[in-house]
C-alpha positions in Angstrom: 5.4 106.0 -110.1 8.9 104.9 -109.0 9.9 108.5 -108.2 6.8 109.0 -106.0 7.6 105.8 -104.1 11.3 106.8 -103.7 10.3 110.3 -102.5 7.9 108.8 -100.0 10.5 106.3 -98.7 13.1 109.1 -98.3 10.6 111.1 -96.3 9.8 108.1 -94.1 13.5 107.6 -93.5 13.9 111.3 -92.5 10.9 111.1 -90.2 12.3 107.9 -88.7 15.6 109.6 -87.9 13.7 112.5 -86.3 11.7 110.1 -84.2 15.0 108.4 -83.0 16.3 111.8 -81.9 13.0 112.6 -80.1 13.0 109.3 -78.3 16.3 110.3 -76.7 14.7 113.4 -75.5 11.7 111.5 -74.1 13.9 109.2 -72.2 15.5 112.2 -70.5 12.1 113.4 -69.2 10.7 110.2 -67.7 9.9 110.6 -64.0 10.6 107.2 -62.5 8.5 108.0 -59.4 5.4 108.8 -61.5 6.1 105.8 -63.7 6.1 103.4 -60.8 2.9 104.8 -59.4 0.8 104.0 -62.4 3.0 102.7 -65.3 0.2 102.3 -67.9 -1.3 105.7 -67.4 2.0 107.4 -67.2 3.3 105.9 -70.4 0.0 106.5 -72.3 0.2 110.2 -71.4 3.9 110.5 -72.3 3.3 108.7 -75.6 0.4 111.1 -76.3 2.5 114.1 -75.7 5.3 112.7 -77.8 3.1 112.1 -80.8 1.4 115.4 -80.4 4.8 117.1 -80.6 5.3 115.4 -84.0 1.8 115.9 -85.3 2.7 118.9 -87.6 5.6 117.1 -89.1 3.6 114.0 -89.8 0.8 116.0 -91.4 3.4 117.9 -93.5 5.0 114.6 -94.6 1.6 113.2 -95.6 0.6 116.3 -97.5 4.0 116.6 -99.3 3.7 112.9 -100.3 0.1 113.3 -101.6 0.8 116.5 -103.5 4.3 115.9 -104.8 
């Protein structure tokens, strides 16, 4: 049980590091003009695109954790 938990925590740490790297990329693509026109809609769409870009990795992490 401890090994499963340790593996899971290690994978979460790896994913967290990956997200930090991706956040930097997201900040580079923010269009301030569009953001100022409709901040809520713009950020929702940007967030959606960001999480969709990580969808495969998140699913792989979940599957690896369940079947490890």
